[in-house]
N, C-alpha and C positions, 0 to 999 in steps of 0.2 A: 227305857225302849231297849227293843234288842237290835243286834250286829243282821243285816241285811246279807246274805250269800246272793252274788251277783256269779249267773253263771252262764249267759248271751249278752253277747253287743248291744244287740237291742235294749236290755233290761239298765245296760252300763251307760247307756248313747238317754235312757228316759230318767236315770238316777241324775248323770250329770246338769243335763238342761231342765230341772227342774227349775223354773221360775222360784226366784224368792227362798232355798232352797242351799245348803252346803254341805259338798259331800265330804267326810272324809272316810277316805278308804287304804286297806291293810293290804298292799300284793302281797301274797308269801305264795312258799308252794310246801307241799306235802312232807317233803326230804327236807326241809330246813327247819332243823334244829330250835337254833335262835329266833324264828316265826310262833316255833310252838311254846317257846321260853315265854314273850312275851303278847301272845294270843289270850291266856287269863288277866291280862290287865287293861286292853283291851276292851273286852266286852264288857270287865268291870266300867270302866267308863264309858261304854254304851248302857247297860241298864242303870247309872247314876244320872246321863244326861236329862235335863228338864226344858230344854230349848227345840222345839216343833221343826226348829229350820236347821236342826243339824243332822246329819243322816250318818250313821255309820256306816260302813260295808263293809264285805270283805271280798277280795278277786286271786284267785289259785293260777298265778302263772303257768302259761302249759308250754315253755321255752322250746322244748325239747322238740316240740313239733312245729313247724313253720307255718303250717297254714293252720293253726291252733289262733281263735280272733283273740287271745288274751297279746300274740306276739307285736301285728302293728302299735297297738294301745300303751306296750310297755315300751319301745320303742319312739314313739311320741311323748312320753315322761319323761323322757330318759332314766328311765332305771334300770341300773344296773347289779345292783347288790339290793337281796331283801333280806330282814320285811323292811318295806318302804312303805309309808304312811304317805298320803300324797291327801291335798284337799282342794277342791275343787268347787268353783260356783258358774254358774251361768258358762258351765263349758270349758270356764279355763281353772289354770292350776294359781292357784295362789298362793298357796305355801308346801312342804313338803318335809320329810324325815325320815330319816334311812337307822338302821341298825334295833339292835333290841337292848340299848343300855337307854333311847330316846325317854327325855321328860316326855312322856307321850299325857297327862294332865295340864301339862303349859304348853303346850301344842295345841289341844283343846281350846284353850284358855284362851290363846291369842287368833285361833282360826274366829269362834266366839267373838270376842273386841272386834277383829276386822270388818271394816266398811261393804 
């Protein structure tokens, strides 16, 4: 599978509220070097994923624009540093990891195993 790029609040809501699906979202920014460094690992995990109930997505945070749709999302999920990976199921946060040194494979395995 590939990584879905989320560009609107509507796409985000549809993704996180998809029944029976778990979303693993990479919150990142274009100016963030560590975000760019870990992006290929996230992409590789998405491509090797065979679980149809796991969706990999990316959301570019636009925190410099207080009116951008990503600002309240970041605040709600308590994202204070990036890269930040958040897993959601039925609209609820079920896990998160932050930083470019995280073990993404272990995080994905943990989310797959969660009820």
